[in-house]
Phi, psi and omega in degrees: 000161184292154181298312181299313181299312182300315181294312183291317183293320180293322177295314180298319180299320178297317180294316180298316179296315181298321181277353180072027181274131177283134180204160177248126182288130173238121184267080179295325183299316180292327178295326181279344185303316178299319181293316179298316178298319180301323182277316193258333187288166176306137185064021172276184184301313180294322179295318180293319177300314179300314180298316181296329179292341180281344184256118183300330183267006179293147181228171176301323180293320179291326177297308182294327176299316179293322178297315178297314182301322185271337189232335183293120182082355181250337180237131179288348181264358186238139178206167177260124183290151174277136180297134179248159182277307185254058180261147181287326177214154179276120177275135179265333173207165180232148171246136181247131174203184188302332182278352179127195181259131179239123179268145180234134175256124187266007180298123178085000182301318182297314179294319181293329184281336181284128178264109187284359182267109179271176186299325180297316180294318179299319178299317178296318181293327177294334181266009181301151176281343178277120184298322181295320178295317177302318181298315182295331184246021181296154175300144175299153180302148182299328183281359179290338180237093181303140179097344176076352181289137179283137177279143175287143178280157177294153186315310187275005183057017174241135180245130179278164179298317181294324177295318177297317179300312181298319180295315180294320179296318178299316179296318179299313181296322176300314180295318180297320182285350178255013179233173173257115185287143174221091182265000000 
């Protein structure tokens, strides 16, 4: 279960018990675990998106094909939507969890996920005469990488949005697990 959910629910349960309030426990965190794994784990949605971005001939259709091959009928949190008549957008896959069914349209995901700014461009922007541009592309703080060792860059010197998201999420979770939460 998520860090926030675990921390908040245990705190809330203590308060409810202390106040003598009658309540029924609902474990939303465990319900979300399959969905979170489907999105974040190896060969999950983000991993497949990342992999497809490495192939120049990959298409929105090949992305959804890989998602179906890896998850349709194998994950209780993943499904293929039934075609509807009066829908605002065509959903290519659905995620199921306690809050309901959420449909996703994958058109443009590959293009949106590719971060077109490579390291050479970032270096130039960091040297800009415009202070605001320098600020936006400044080096991350030294304490962002405990131990001071420089991380190796990914092979192609291009980082996708999903790769950046996963890296930032990993750092956030590391920081959260080394603190005492007070929400």
